[in-house]
C-alpha positions as CSV (number, residue, x, y, z in Angstrom):
1,M,6.2,15.5,-9.2
2,T,5.8,13.9,-12.6
3,L,2.6,11.9,-13.3
4,E,4.6,9.0,-14.4
5,N,5.8,8.4,-10.6
6,V,2.5,8.7,-9.1
7,R,0.5,5.4,-9.1
8,Y,-3.3,5.3,-7.9
9,L,-4.9,2.4,-6.6
10,Y,-8.6,2.2,-6.0
11,G,-8.9,6.0,-7.2
12,R,-7.5,6.9,-3.4
13,V,-4.2,5.3,-2.3
14,S,-1.4,6.8,-4.3
15,I,2.4,5.9,-4.1
16,D,4.8,8.9,-5.1
17,P,8.7,8.2,-4.4
18,D,8.2,12.4,-4.0
19,V,5.9,12.2,-1.0
20,C,6.7,10.4,2.4
21,N,9.5,8.8,1.2
22,G,7.2,6.7,-1.4
23,K,5.2,5.4,1.5
24,P,1.3,4.7,0.0
25,T,-0.4,7.6,1.0
26,I,-4.3,8.8,0.6
27,R,-4.7,11.1,-2.5
28,G,-1.2,12.4,-2.4
29,K,-1.2,13.8,0.5
30,R,0.8,13.3,3.5
31,I,-1.3,11.0,5.4
32,T,-0.1,7.6,4.9
33,V,-2.3,4.4,5.0
34,H,0.0,3.0,7.6
35,T,-1.2,6.1,9.8
36,I,-5.1,5.4,9.0
37,L,-4.6,1.8,9.7
38,D,-3.0,2.6,12.9
39,Y,-5.8,4.8,13.8
40,L,-8.7,1.9,12.8
41,G,-6.1,-0.6,15.1
42,A,-6.2,1.3,18.1
43,G,-10.1,1.6,18.3
44,E,-10.1,5.1,16.4
45,S,-13.9,4.9,14.7
46,V,-13.9,6.9,11.3
47,S,-15.6,9.4,12.1
48,E,-13.3,10.3,14.6
49,I,-10.4,10.2,12.0
50,L,-12.0,12.3,9.8
51,R,-12.6,14.8,12.6
52,Q,-8.7,14.8,12.9
53,H,-7.7,14.9,9.3
54,P,-10.5,17.2,8.0
55,S,-8.8,17.0,4.3
56,L,-9.8,12.8,4.2
57,E,-12.8,11.9,2.6
58,A,-15.1,9.1,3.8
59,D,-14.2,7.0,0.7
60,D,-10.7,7.0,1.8
61,I,-10.9,4.9,4.6
62,P,-12.1,1.7,3.2
63,A,-9.9,2.4,0.3
64,C,-7.0,2.1,3.1
65,L,-8.5,-1.0,3.9
66,A,-8.8,-2.4,0.3
67,F,-5.1,-1.7,-0.1
68,A,-4.1,-3.7,3.1
69,S,-6.3,-6.5,2.2
70,R,-4.5,-6.6,-1.1
71,L,-1.2,-6.4,0.1
72,M,-2.2,-9.6,2.6
73,D,-3.4,-11.5,-0.6
74,Q,0.0,-12.0,-1.8
75,R,2.2,-15.2,-0.9
76,Y,5.3,-14.7,1.4
77,T,8.2,-16.9,2.1
78,L,10.3,-17.0,5.6
79,R,13.5,-17.3,5.3
80,K,16.0,-17.9,8.1
81,I,18.8,-15.4,8.4
82,A,21.8,-16.0,10.5
């Protein structure tokens, strides 16, 4: 892993093409932002997520939400495909 390939967002979310196929992860760990958002969407509490993943820190969870919020702030265009 080279530092040139790693981008850090919110100081917690990293995107590295060599980790989890370039999906956004928490601080380079093999825990994806998508996984955390799925847990939250299923009704898991922050304390339960932290219990299941002891390498996470409490500030990692709001960073995932902030990351997702920024994605939703983008403009999207729907195209009809044959």
